[in-house]
N, C-alpha and C positions, 0 to 999 in steps of 0.2 A: 504494500500500500504506500501511497505517496505521503510525505509529511505534510502537516497542516500549512507550513509556510510556502508550500508549492501549490496551493489551491489555484485552480484555473480562474480566469477572470469571469465575473458574473456577466449575465447578458446585458445588464445596464452599463457596466464598465466597457464592454466591447462596443456597445452602441455609441457611447460618448467618444471613444477613441475613433470610431468610424466617422462620426460627424466632424470631429476635429481634423481628420485626414481630408475630408471634403473641402474644408476651408484652408488647410495648410498641407498641400500635397507632398511637401518635402518630408513630412512625418513618415511617409511610406519607407523612406530610407532608414529612419530611426527604428521603425518596427523591424525591419530586416536585420539591422545591427543588434537589436535587443534579442531577436530570435537566436542568432548565432552566439550571443553572449550567454544566454540562459539555457541553451538546449541541453547541456550536460548536467548542470546543477539544479535547474528548475524546469523539467521537461513539460509539465502541464501548463505552466505560465508561458513558456516559449510557444507551445502550440496555440494558445489563445492569441498571442501577438501575431503569429503567422496567419491565423484566421482573419484578423482585422485586415492585414495586407492583401490576402487572397480575395476577400470579399470586395475590397475597394477596387482591385484590378478587374474582377469580374464585372463590377458595375461599369467601369470605364469601357470595357470591351463590349458590353451590352449597349451602351449609349452609341458607341462607334458603329456597331452593327445596325442599329435602328436608323441612325442618320444615313448610313450608306443605302439601306433599303428604301428610305423615303426619297433620297436623291435618285436612285434608279427608277423608282415609280414615277417621279416627276419627269424624268427624261423620257420614259415610255409614253406618258400622257402628253407630253409636249410635242411629240412627233405627229400626233393625230390632229 
């Protein structure tokens, strides 16, 4: 079992970190550094930080994909 000081972040803490990353994208780099710093000593905490970064990048990818689909649809409609 993991020690109590290695408790994963709560859903509220992860949400706050995710919102902060939306306003300050450079924090993505901080989460990556924190993951590599804590992965051996605090693995659950490191996984929580990695979740924040992965979720942020998935959101960015989703926005890019939706924007590309709208641009493609606008191009197809514009030809007619």
